[in-house]
C-alpha positions in Angstrom: 8.5 -15.0 7.9 7.4 -11.4 8.1 4.3 -10.0 9.7 2.7 -6.9 8.2 0.1 -4.8 10.1 -1.7 -2.0 8.3 -3.4 0.9 10.0 -4.9 4.2 9.0 -8.0 3.2 7.1 -11.4 4.7 7.6 -14.2 6.7 6.2 -13.3 9.9 4.3 -15.2 12.3 2.0 -14.4 12.5 -1.6 -11.5 14.9 -2.2 -10.0 14.4 1.2 -6.7 12.8 2.2 -5.9 9.7 4.2 -2.5 8.1 5.1 -2.1 4.4 5.5 0.8 2.8 7.4 2.2 -0.7 7.4 4.6 -1.9 10.1 6.7 -5.0 9.5 8.3 -7.4 11.9 10.0 -10.7 11.8 12.4 -10.1 8.9 14.9 -7.6 7.6 12.4 -5.0 6.4 15.1 -2.8 4.9 16.0 -5.3 2.2 12.5 -5.9 1.0 10.6 -4.1 -1.7 7.2 -3.1 -0.4 3.9 -2.6 -2.1 0.2 -1.6 -1.6 -2.6 -3.4 -3.4 -6.4 -3.0 -3.0 -9.5 -5.0 -3.5 -12.9 -3.4 -4.1 -16.1 -5.4 -3.4 -16.7 -8.0 -6.1 -13.4 -7.3 -7.8 -9.9 -8.8 -8.1 -7.1 -7.5 -6.0 -5.1 -4.9 -7.9 -1.7 -3.3 -7.7 -1.6 0.2 -6.4 2.0 1.2 -5.7 5.4 -0.2 -4.9 8.7 1.0 -3.5 12.2 -0.4 -3.6 14.2 -1.3 -0.5 15.9 2.1 -0.4 13.0 4.2 -1.6 14.8 5.0 -4.9 12.3 3.4 -7.2 8.6 3.7 -7.1 5.8 2.7 -9.5 2.1 3.5 -9.4 -1.0 2.2 -11.0 -2.3 4.7 -13.6 -5.5 5.2 -11.6 -3.6 6.7 -8.6 -0.7 8.5 -10.3 -0.4 12.1 -9.1 -2.8 11.4 -6.2 -1.0 8.7 -4.1 2.5 8.6 -2.8 4.3 5.6 -1.4 7.2 6.1 1.0 9.1 4.2 3.7 11.1 4.7 6.9 13.4 1.7 7.3 14.4 2.9 10.8 10.8 2.4 11.8 10.1 -0.7 9.6 7.2 1.2 8.2 5.8 1.9 4.7 3.2 4.6 4.1 0.7 5.3 1.4 -0.4 8.9 1.3 -3.7 9.2 -0.5 -4.9 12.6 -1.7 -7.9 13.7 -3.7 -9.7 10.5 -2.9 -12.5 9.4 -5.1 -15.4 7.0 -4.3 -13.8 4.5 -6.7 -10.8 4.3 -4.4 -13.1 2.5 -1.9 -11.5 -0.9 -1.2 -9.6 -3.0 1.3 -6.0 -1.9 1.1 -3.2 -4.5 1.6 0.4 -4.0 2.4 2.8 -6.6 0.8 6.5 -7.4 0.9 8.6 -8.9 -1.8 12.2 -9.9 -1.2 13.1 -10.0 -5.0 12.6 -6.3 -5.7 9.7 -4.2 -6.8 6.8 -5.6 -8.8 3.6 -4.2 -10.3 2.1 -7.7 -10.3 0.2 -8.3 -7.0 0.6 -12.1 -7.3 4.4 -11.7 -7.2 4.4 -10.6 -3.5 5.6 -12.9 -0.8 3.9 -11.7 2.3 0.7 -9.9 3.0 -1.0 -7.9 5.8 -4.6 -8.5 6.9 -5.8 -5.3 5.1 -7.4 -2.1 6.1 -10.7 -0.7 4.9 -10.8 2.6 3.1 -14.3 4.0 2.3 -14.7 7.2 0.3 -18.1 8.8 0.4 -19.4 10.9 -2.5 
């Protein structure tokens, strides 16, 4: 089992930055691929970004490419999502997820999930 706890969400104006963090416990974090997904009101949960166990591979959804950056610090069991140039359409609950079989751009392929953190971008 692994426990994931997200933090860093909040209210931000359009164009501003925000950094999300996700701290893992209960499992060997450094061997898992990690990802971020989001769910806007009334919509399905969508993939946002993923990073391999050593940080060497990353993938992003087209909607966030060039604006969001995923990174990790295995010494701190933490994965980050730096979000820049935020738009109102980025408003969603953001979830951290872990996958022990490598990176995936499919949100349903993740094994463990955090409880989510709300990000609200005002126009």
